[in-house]
C-alpha positions as CSV (number, residue, x, y, z in Angstrom):
1,M,4.1,-28.8,145.3
2,R,5.2,-27.2,148.5
3,S,5.4,-29.3,151.6
4,L,7.0,-28.8,155.1
5,I,9.4,-31.6,156.0
6,D,12.1,-29.8,157.9
7,I,12.0,-26.4,159.7
8,L,14.8,-25.2,157.3
9,D,12.3,-25.6,154.4
10,L,11.0,-22.2,155.7
11,T,13.1,-19.0,155.4
12,P,13.2,-16.7,158.5
13,A,11.0,-14.3,156.5
14,E,8.4,-17.0,156.0
15,I,8.5,-17.9,159.7
16,D,7.9,-14.2,160.4
17,G,5.0,-14.3,158.1
18,L,3.5,-17.3,159.8
19,I,3.9,-15.7,163.2
20,A,2.2,-12.6,161.9
21,T,-0.7,-14.7,160.6
22,A,-1.0,-16.7,163.8
23,C,-1.1,-13.5,165.9
24,D,-3.8,-12.1,163.6
25,I,-5.7,-15.4,164.0
26,I,-5.4,-15.0,167.8
27,D,-6.8,-11.4,167.6
28,H,-9.4,-12.0,164.9
29,P,-10.5,-15.7,164.9
30,Q,-13.8,-15.0,163.1
31,A,-12.1,-13.6,160.1
32,Y,-10.6,-17.0,159.5
33,A,-13.6,-19.2,160.2
34,D,-14.4,-20.0,156.6
35,C,-11.0,-19.9,155.0
36,C,-10.8,-23.7,154.4
37,R,-14.5,-24.4,153.7
38,G,-14.7,-27.3,151.3
39,K,-11.1,-28.4,152.0
40,K,-10.0,-31.7,153.7
41,L,-7.0,-32.4,155.9
42,A,-5.9,-36.0,156.2
43,T,-4.2,-36.8,159.5
44,L,-2.0,-39.9,158.9
45,F,-0.7,-40.9,162.3
46,F,1.4,-44.1,162.3
47,E,2.6,-43.2,165.9
48,P,0.6,-42.2,169.0
49,S,-0.1,-38.5,169.5
50,T,-2.4,-36.3,171.5
51,R,-1.4,-32.7,171.1
52,T,-0.1,-32.8,167.5
53,R,-3.0,-34.7,166.0
54,L,-5.7,-33.0,167.9
55,S,-4.2,-29.5,167.3
56,F,-4.1,-30.2,163.5
57,E,-7.7,-31.3,163.6
58,A,-8.8,-28.3,165.7
59,A,-6.8,-26.0,163.4
60,M,-8.6,-27.3,160.3
61,Y,-12.1,-27.2,161.9
62,E,-11.5,-23.7,163.1
63,L,-10.6,-22.7,159.6
64,G,-14.0,-24.2,158.4
65,G,-12.5,-27.3,156.8
66,N,-13.0,-31.0,157.5
67,V,-10.7,-33.8,158.7
68,I,-10.2,-37.5,157.6
69,G,-7.5,-39.9,158.7
70,F,-6.4,-42.5,161.2
71,S,-4.6,-42.3,164.6
72,E,-2.6,-45.6,164.6
73,A,-0.8,-47.7,162.0
74,K,-2.8,-50.8,162.7
75,S,-6.0,-49.1,161.6
76,S,-4.5,-48.3,158.2
77,S,-3.4,-50.4,155.3
78,A,0.1,-50.2,156.6
79,S,-0.9,-53.2,158.7
80,K,-1.3,-55.0,155.4
81,G,2.1,-54.0,154.1
82,E,1.1,-50.9,152.1
83,S,4.1,-48.6,151.6
84,V,4.2,-44.9,152.7
85,A,4.6,-43.9,149.0
86,D,1.4,-45.8,148.0
87,T,-0.5,-44.4,151.0
88,A,0.5,-40.9,150.0
89,K,-0.7,-41.4,146.4
90,V,-4.0,-42.9,147.7
91,I,-4.7,-40.1,150.2
92,S,-4.0,-37.5,147.5
93,C,-7.2,-38.7,145.8
94,Y,-9.2,-37.9,148.9
95,A,-7.8,-34.8,150.6
96,D,-6.3,-31.4,149.9
97,I,-3.4,-31.6,152.5
98,I,-1.7,-34.2,154.6
99,A,-0.3,-34.1,158.2
100,M,1.7,-37.2,158.8
101,R,3.5,-38.7,161.9
102,H,5.7,-41.8,161.4
103,P,8.2,-43.6,163.6
104,K,10.8,-43.8,160.8
105,E,13.1,-41.0,159.9
106,G,12.5,-39.8,156.3
107,A,9.0,-41.2,156.0
108,A,7.5,-37.7,155.6
109,L,9.9,-36.9,152.8
110,V,8.9,-40.2,151.0
111,A,5.3,-39.2,151.4
112,A,5.9,-35.7,150.0
113,N,7.8,-37.1,147.0
114,N,4.9,-39.2,146.1
115,A,1.8,-37.1,147.0
116,S,0.2,-34.7,144.7
117,I,-0.9,-32.5,147.6
118,P,1.1,-30.7,150.3
119,V,2.5,-32.9,153.1
120,I,3.3,-31.6,156.6
121,N,5.8,-33.6,158.7
122,A,4.1,-34.0,162.1
123,G,7.2,-35.8,163.5
124,D,9.3,-38.5,161.9
125,G,11.2,-40.7,164.4
126,G,14.0,-38.9,166.1
127,H,14.6,-36.7,163.1
128,C,12.6,-33.5,163.4
129,H,9.2,-32.0,164.3
130,P,8.8,-28.7,162.4
131,T,5.3,-27.8,163.5
132,Q,6.3,-28.2,167.1
133,T,9.2,-25.8,166.3
134,L,6.7,-23.3,164.9
135,A,4.7,-23.6,168.1
136,D,8.0,-23.1,170.1
137,L,8.9,-20.0,168.0
138,L,5.5,-18.4,168.5
139,T,5.8,-19.0,172.2
140,I,9.3,-17.4,172.3
141,W,8.1,-14.5,170.2
142,R,5.1,-13.7,172.4
143,E,7.2,-14.1,175.6
144,K,10.4,-12.4,174.6
145,G,9.6,-10.4,171.5
146,R,12.7,-11.5,169.7
147,F,14.7,-14.5,168.5
148,T,18.1,-12.8,168.9
149,D,20.4,-12.5,171.9
150,L,19.0,-15.3,173.9
151,T,20.7,-18.0,176.1
152,V,18.7,-21.2,175.6
153,G,19.1,-24.3,177.8
154,F,18.0,-27.7,176.4
155,C,17.6,-30.2,179.2
156,G,17.0,-34.0,179.2
157,D,17.0,-36.2,176.1
158,L,19.0,-34.3,173.6
159,K,20.0,-37.5,171.7
160,F,16.6,-38.7,170.5
161,G,14.6,-35.4,171.0
162,R,13.3,-34.4,167.6
163,T,11.8,-31.3,169.0
164,V,15.2,-30.3,170.3
165,H,16.9,-30.9,167.0
166,S,14.3,-28.9,165.1
167,L,14.4,-25.9,167.4
168,I,18.2,-25.8,167.4
169,N,18.1,-25.7,163.6
170,A,15.6,-22.8,163.7
171,L,17.5,-20.8,166.3
172,S,20.8,-21.3,164.5
173,R,19.8,-18.7,161.9
174,Y,19.5,-15.8,164.5
175,T,22.3,-13.7,165.9
176,G,23.4,-13.7,169.6
177,I,22.1,-17.2,170.3
178,K,24.0,-19.2,173.0
179,L,23.0,-22.8,173.9
180,V,23.5,-24.7,177.1
181,L,23.1,-28.4,176.5
182,I,22.1,-30.2,179.8
183,S,21.9,-34.0,179.6
184,P,23.3,-37.3,180.9
185,E,26.4,-38.5,179.0
186,E,24.3,-41.2,177.3
187,L,21.7,-38.6,176.0
188,K,24.0,-35.9,174.7
189,L,23.2,-34.0,171.5
190,P,24.4,-36.0,168.5
191,S,27.8,-35.1,167.2
192,Y,26.3,-34.5,163.7
193,V,24.0,-31.8,165.1
194,K,26.9,-30.1,166.8
195,K,29.0,-30.3,163.6
196,D,26.4,-29.6,160.9
197,V,24.4,-26.9,162.8
198,L,26.2,-25.4,165.8
199,Q,29.8,-25.4,164.6
200,K,28.8,-24.6,161.0
201,N,26.9,-21.6,162.1
202,N,29.4,-20.6,164.8
203,I,26.8,-21.0,167.6
204,P,28.5,-20.9,171.0
205,Y,27.5,-23.8,173.2
206,T,28.4,-25.5,176.5
207,Q,27.6,-29.0,177.6
208,T,26.9,-29.9,181.3
209,T,25.2,-32.6,183.3
210,S,24.1,-30.0,186.0
211,L,20.8,-28.2,185.6
212,E,21.4,-26.3,188.8
213,E,24.7,-24.8,187.5
214,A,23.2,-23.8,184.2
215,M,20.0,-22.2,185.6
216,P,21.1,-18.6,186.5
217,Q,22.2,-17.8,182.9
218,L,19.2,-19.0,181.0
219,D,16.6,-16.9,179.2
220,I,14.7,-20.0,178.1
221,L,14.7,-23.5,179.6
222,Y,13.5,-26.2,177.2
223,M,12.8,-29.3,179.2
224,T,12.2,-32.7,177.5
225,R,11.2,-36.1,178.8
226,V,13.4,-39.2,178.5
227,Q,11.5,-41.1,175.8
228,R,10.8,-44.7,176.6
229,E,9.8,-45.5,173.0
230,R,13.3,-44.5,171.7
231,F,15.2,-47.0,173.9
232,F,16.2,-50.4,172.9
233,N,16.1,-51.8,176.4
234,E,14.1,-51.0,179.5
235,E,17.1,-51.1,181.8
236,D,18.7,-48.0,180.2
237,Y,15.4,-46.1,180.2
238,L,14.7,-46.8,183.9
239,R,18.3,-45.7,184.8
240,L,18.0,-42.4,183.0
241,K,14.3,-41.4,183.1
242,D,14.6,-39.4,186.3
243,S,17.8,-37.6,185.5
244,Y,16.3,-34.1,185.7
245,I,13.2,-33.1,187.7
246,L,12.4,-29.4,187.6
247,D,10.8,-28.1,190.9
248,P,10.3,-24.7,192.5
249,K,13.6,-25.1,194.5
250,K,15.6,-25.5,191.3
251,L,14.0,-22.3,190.0
252,E,15.1,-20.2,193.0
253,S,18.3,-19.2,191.1
254,A,16.6,-18.6,187.8
255,K,15.9,-15.2,186.1
256,P,12.6,-13.6,187.0
257,D,11.6,-13.6,183.3
258,L,12.8,-17.1,182.5
259,C,10.6,-18.8,179.9
260,I,10.0,-22.5,180.8
261,M,9.1,-24.6,177.9
262,H,8.3,-28.3,177.3
263,P,6.9,-29.9,174.1
264,L,4.8,-32.3,176.2
265,P,3.8,-34.9,177.2
266,R,5.7,-34.6,180.5
267,V,6.1,-37.6,182.8
268,N,7.7,-36.3,186.0
269,E,10.5,-34.0,184.7
270,I,8.5,-30.9,185.7
271,T,6.6,-31.2,188.9
272,V,3.0,-29.9,189.0
273,A,4.1,-27.3,191.6
274,V,5.8,-25.4,188.7
275,D,2.6,-25.1,186.8
276,D,1.5,-22.0,188.8
277,D,4.8,-20.2,188.3
278,P,4.2,-17.3,185.9
279,R,7.4,-18.4,184.0
280,A,5.8,-21.7,183.0
281,C,4.9,-21.5,179.3
282,Y,4.4,-25.1,178.3
283,F,0.6,-24.9,178.2
284,K,0.9,-21.7,176.2
285,Q,2.9,-23.7,173.7
286,V,0.0,-26.1,173.2
287,L,-2.3,-23.2,172.2
288,A,0.5,-21.7,170.1
289,G,0.7,-25.0,168.2
290,K,-2.9,-24.8,167.1
291,H,-2.5,-21.2,165.9
292,M,0.7,-21.9,164.0
293,R,-0.7,-25.0,162.3
294,M,-3.7,-22.9,161.2
295,A,-1.3,-20.3,159.7
296,L,0.7,-23.1,158.0
297,I,-2.3,-24.9,156.5
298,L,-3.5,-21.6,155.0
299,K,0.0,-20.9,153.6
300,L,0.4,-24.3,152.0
301,L,-3.1,-24.5,150.6
302,E,-2.8,-21.0,149.1
303,E,0.5,-21.9,147.5
304,A,-1.0,-25.1,146.1
305,S,-3.8,-23.3,144.5
306,V,-1.6,-20.8,142.7
């Protein structure tokens, strides 16, 4: 049974195929309106979510399917002590495909190993978030027309940011990628990501604490929020939460075709004054997420029925 737990579960050719399907969905939505009629998606969200959960639901409804599930752990049998493995086995009796978010790394893999239907990882702790990466890749493709020869800046929480880790993994398979890692010392990209992904794939990267210094060289700027829910104490969060705030002044030295991305939600790391800048792409990412999730659901259900 094919599931999607990590972005590396998909080959570059499969990602290209998903992007082609998503673009066709954008151009011909009515052609897909009945593709999942009679099918059910179960959204198992043990951790709060707005965009991911609702985009999965919107994706399934726009494919003609139905949605069941829950939006918080306390409204599920997890509150009674049910294991992720047992939950996956139970939901397999009710649905055709699962989208699951969980605060613990590895939970989605446990679900996939115990379910008899496809499981999509909708975010597991600080590990990875492959469908957000698919949304990011579609955004980059539609803005830049390529995944090669790009200088990409990641700014903010690079230590706990699962969206950052997933996108770095995805981009590491393309040629001509250069990374600029912008963060406070306490939130630097984990050494295992640098060793296992960047150094292993010979991806050139620089580390800096200055967004202003990095700005002129960037083709893509991927902003992230400092995540309160990943900190063990409030004092550290409050000290670091305003480390980087992107505003129009900081963009004065940026390239005219810079692509500004953010997985959202934002707190105050991008001011609302940036929203009207034509280089702001973060709301385009939201829509891209729905279309890529539609393409992914179709792919996994089709493979499950073969």
